[in-house]
C-alpha positions as CSV (number, residue, x, y, z in Angstrom):
1,X,7.3,31.2,63.6
2,X,8.6,32.8,60.4
3,X,10.6,29.7,59.5
4,X,7.6,27.4,60.0
5,X,5.5,29.7,57.8
6,X,8.0,29.8,54.9
7,X,8.4,26.0,54.6
8,X,4.8,25.2,53.6
9,X,4.8,28.1,51.1
10,X,8.0,26.7,49.5
11,X,6.6,23.2,49.4
12,X,3.4,24.4,47.8
13,X,5.3,26.2,45.1
14,X,7.4,23.2,44.5
15,X,4.3,21.0,44.2
16,X,2.7,23.5,41.7
17,X,5.9,23.5,39.6
18,X,6.0,19.7,39.6
19,X,2.3,19.6,38.5
20,X,3.0,22.0,35.7
21,X,6.0,19.8,34.5
22,X,3.8,16.7,34.6
23,X,1.1,18.4,32.6
24,X,3.6,19.5,29.9
25,X,5.3,16.2,29.7
26,X,1.9,14.4,29.6
27,X,0.9,16.6,26.7
28,X,4.1,15.8,24.9
29,X,3.6,12.0,25.5
30,X,0.0,12.2,24.5
31,X,0.5,13.9,21.1
32,X,3.6,11.8,20.4
33,X,1.5,8.6,20.9
34,X,-1.2,10.1,18.8
35,X,1.2,10.7,15.9
36,X,2.8,7.3,16.2
37,X,-0.5,5.5,16.5
38,X,-1.7,7.2,13.2
39,X,1.6,6.1,11.5
40,X,1.3,2.5,12.7
41,X,-2.1,2.2,11.1
42,X,-5.6,1.0,12.2
43,X,-6.0,-2.3,13.9
44,X,-8.8,-3.6,16.2
45,X,-7.7,-4.9,19.6
46,X,-9.2,-8.3,18.8
47,X,-6.9,-8.5,15.7
48,X,-3.7,-8.0,17.7
49,X,-1.3,-10.8,18.1
50,X,0.3,-11.5,21.4
51,X,3.5,-9.8,20.1
52,X,1.6,-6.7,19.1
53,X,-0.1,-6.7,22.5
54,X,3.2,-6.8,24.3
55,X,4.6,-4.0,22.1
56,X,1.6,-1.9,22.8
57,X,2.0,-2.3,26.6
58,X,5.7,-1.5,26.4
59,X,5.1,1.7,24.4
60,X,2.4,2.8,26.8
61,X,4.6,2.1,29.8
62,X,7.3,4.4,28.3
63,X,4.8,7.1,27.6
64,X,3.6,6.9,31.2
65,X,7.2,7.1,32.5
66,X,7.7,10.1,30.3
67,X,4.8,11.8,32.0
68,X,5.3,11.3,35.7
69,X,9.0,10.3,36.3
70,X,10.4,13.6,37.3
71,X,13.6,12.1,38.6
72,X,14.9,11.9,35.0
73,X,14.9,14.1,32.0
74,X,12.0,13.8,29.4
75,X,14.4,13.6,26.4
76,X,15.7,10.0,27.0
77,X,12.1,8.7,27.5
78,X,11.0,10.4,24.3
79,X,13.9,8.9,22.4
80,X,12.9,5.5,23.8
81,X,9.3,6.0,22.7
82,X,10.3,7.0,19.2
83,X,12.7,4.0,19.0
84,X,10.1,1.5,19.9
85,X,7.5,2.9,17.6
86,X,10.0,3.0,14.7
87,X,10.8,-0.6,15.4
88,X,7.2,-1.6,15.2
89,X,6.8,0.4,12.0
90,X,9.8,-1.4,10.5
91,X,8.4,-4.9,11.5
92,X,5.1,-4.0,9.9
93,X,6.8,-3.0,6.7
94,X,9.0,-6.2,6.7
95,X,5.9,-8.4,7.4
96,X,4.0,-6.8,4.6
97,X,6.7,-7.2,2.1
98,X,8.1,-10.6,2.9
99,X,5.9,-13.7,3.7
100,X,8.6,-15.7,5.5
101,X,9.2,-12.7,7.9
102,X,5.5,-12.3,8.5
103,X,5.2,-16.1,9.2
104,X,8.1,-15.9,11.7
105,X,6.9,-12.7,13.5
106,X,3.1,-13.4,13.7
107,X,3.0,-17.2,13.2
108,X,0.5,-19.0,11.0
109,X,-3.1,-20.2,11.5
110,X,-3.1,-23.8,12.7
111,X,-5.9,-26.4,12.0
112,X,-7.1,-27.7,15.4
113,X,-10.0,-29.9,14.2
114,X,-10.7,-31.7,10.9
115,X,-14.1,-33.4,10.4
116,X,-14.8,-33.6,14.2
117,X,-11.3,-35.0,15.0
118,X,-9.0,-33.0,17.3
119,X,-5.4,-32.6,16.3
120,X,-3.8,-33.3,19.6
121,X,-0.2,-32.9,18.4
122,X,-0.9,-29.5,17.0
123,X,-2.6,-28.4,20.2
124,X,0.4,-29.7,22.2
125,X,2.8,-27.7,20.1
126,X,0.8,-24.5,20.5
127,X,0.1,-25.1,24.2
128,X,-3.5,-24.8,23.4
129,X,-5.7,-26.8,25.9
130,X,-8.9,-28.7,25.4
131,X,-10.6,-26.3,27.8
132,X,-9.7,-23.4,25.6
133,X,-11.0,-25.3,22.5
134,X,-14.3,-26.2,24.1
135,X,-14.8,-22.7,25.5
136,X,-14.2,-21.0,22.1
137,X,-16.4,-23.6,20.3
138,X,-19.2,-22.7,22.8
139,X,-18.6,-19.1,22.0
140,X,-19.4,-20.0,18.4
141,X,-22.6,-21.8,19.5
142,X,-21.0,-25.2,18.7
143,X,-21.7,-27.7,21.5
144,X,-21.4,-30.9,19.4
145,X,-17.9,-31.6,18.2
146,X,-19.1,-33.9,15.5
147,X,-20.6,-30.9,13.7
148,X,-17.2,-29.3,13.2
149,X,-15.7,-29.6,9.7
150,X,-12.6,-27.4,10.3
151,X,-11.5,-25.4,13.4
152,X,-8.6,-23.0,12.8
153,X,-6.7,-21.2,15.5
154,X,-5.8,-17.8,14.2
155,X,-2.6,-15.9,15.0
156,X,-4.5,-13.6,17.3
157,X,-5.8,-16.5,19.4
158,X,-9.3,-16.5,18.0
159,X,-10.9,-19.7,16.7
160,X,-12.5,-19.8,13.3
161,X,-15.0,-22.7,12.8
162,X,-16.4,-24.1,9.6
163,X,-19.3,-26.5,10.3
164,X,-19.9,-29.5,8.2
165,X,-22.3,-28.7,5.3
166,X,-25.2,-30.6,6.8
167,X,-25.1,-28.5,10.0
168,X,-24.8,-25.1,8.4
169,X,-27.8,-22.8,8.3
170,X,-30.1,-23.6,5.4
171,X,-28.0,-26.6,4.5
172,X,-28.2,-28.7,1.5
173,X,-29.0,-31.5,3.9
174,X,-32.3,-29.8,4.7
175,X,-33.1,-29.8,1.0
176,X,-32.0,-33.4,0.5
177,X,-29.1,-32.3,-1.7
178,X,-25.8,-34.2,-1.4
179,X,-22.8,-31.9,-1.1
180,X,-19.1,-32.4,-0.5
181,X,-17.2,-31.0,2.5
182,X,-16.0,-27.4,2.2
183,X,-12.3,-26.9,2.0
184,X,-9.6,-24.3,3.0
185,X,-8.1,-22.0,0.3
186,X,-4.3,-21.9,-0.1
187,X,-2.4,-18.7,-0.9
188,X,-0.8,-19.2,-4.3
189,X,0.5,-15.7,-4.7
190,X,1.4,-13.3,-1.9
191,X,2.7,-9.8,-2.6
192,X,3.6,-10.8,-6.2
193,X,5.5,-13.9,-5.1
194,X,4.4,-17.4,-6.1
195,X,4.4,-19.8,-3.2
196,X,5.5,-23.1,-4.7
197,X,4.7,-25.3,-1.6
198,X,1.1,-24.2,-1.7
199,X,0.9,-24.9,-5.4
200,X,1.9,-28.5,-4.8
201,X,-0.5,-28.8,-1.8
202,X,-3.4,-27.5,-4.0
203,X,-2.5,-30.0,-6.7
204,X,-1.8,-27.3,-9.4
205,X,1.4,-26.0,-11.1
206,X,2.8,-22.7,-12.4
207,X,1.5,-23.4,-15.9
208,X,-2.1,-23.7,-14.7
209,X,-1.6,-20.6,-12.6
210,X,-0.3,-18.6,-15.5
211,X,-3.2,-19.7,-17.6
212,X,-5.6,-18.5,-15.0
213,X,-3.9,-15.2,-14.7
214,X,-3.9,-14.6,-18.5
215,X,-7.6,-15.5,-18.6
216,X,-8.2,-12.5,-16.3
217,X,-5.9,-10.2,-18.3
218,X,-3.0,-10.5,-15.9
219,X,0.4,-11.0,-17.7
220,X,2.6,-11.5,-14.6
221,X,2.3,-12.6,-11.0
222,X,4.1,-9.4,-10.1
223,X,0.8,-7.6,-10.7
224,X,-1.1,-9.8,-8.1
225,X,-1.3,-8.8,-4.5
226,X,-3.0,-12.0,-3.3
227,X,-4.3,-15.1,-5.0
228,X,-6.0,-17.9,-3.1
229,X,-7.3,-21.3,-4.5
230,X,-9.8,-23.7,-2.9
231,X,-9.1,-27.1,-4.5
232,X,-12.4,-28.6,-3.3
233,X,-14.6,-26.1,-4.9
234,X,-12.2,-25.0,-7.7
235,X,-12.6,-21.3,-6.7
236,X,-9.8,-19.0,-7.5
237,X,-9.6,-15.6,-5.8
238,X,-7.3,-12.9,-7.3
239,X,-6.7,-9.4,-6.0
240,X,-4.5,-7.1,-8.1
241,X,-2.3,-4.3,-6.9
242,X,-4.2,-1.9,-9.1
243,X,-7.9,-2.7,-8.8
244,X,-10.1,-1.5,-11.6
245,X,-12.4,0.4,-9.3
246,X,-13.6,4.0,-9.5
247,X,-15.2,5.9,-6.7
248,X,-15.9,9.4,-5.7
249,X,-15.0,10.4,-2.1
250,X,-17.5,12.7,-0.3
251,X,-15.6,15.9,0.5
252,X,-18.2,17.1,2.9
């Protein structure tokens, strides 16, 4: 009788000790993830690429194992969690600094439709089905493919749609005004680097670009974070590293 009474007590103590260990390890994993998440920056779920999504699942799985896997020490799991988070942070830095690396890691937007015509070869390369296209067009309230001027598949899988001018809200067609098709802007400068292939595609050259920069008081492309040019409308967008903006933050 004494022996049978002692065993449940021992089991109960062991269970309480395990629960305490799980609580402590869970708190460690929680605050570690909180710190790493703040370091990795703010990004909405809808903006995540598939690669980002997989990385997030992996990091979360490591944190869960850190919390409840009592058959191994917490230290190796924490090292793994820190390593994966550091790798993500390094990839973010590389993608931000170098356009080719960003293109390789996250891919590039792809034009799926042009003036109502479907680009079958592009869809085949991306393994993007017609059902996916039609579903996302309906999500944009587009039921007639003839209305589509451009449809671009973004790196996060979302579809951006530009309707033909005559089908846009309050269109020039409603006012009996003839207008040309809208175009897509090309990145001429990214992170201070001039993209030569986009200059040629936009039909401009370095001399023209330098003249445009000087007209806005910019002496070198090194001072430009991003410059985009729409050849159809002739619109040039320039964002400097040091924007001439002043604001007062509310300290309350």
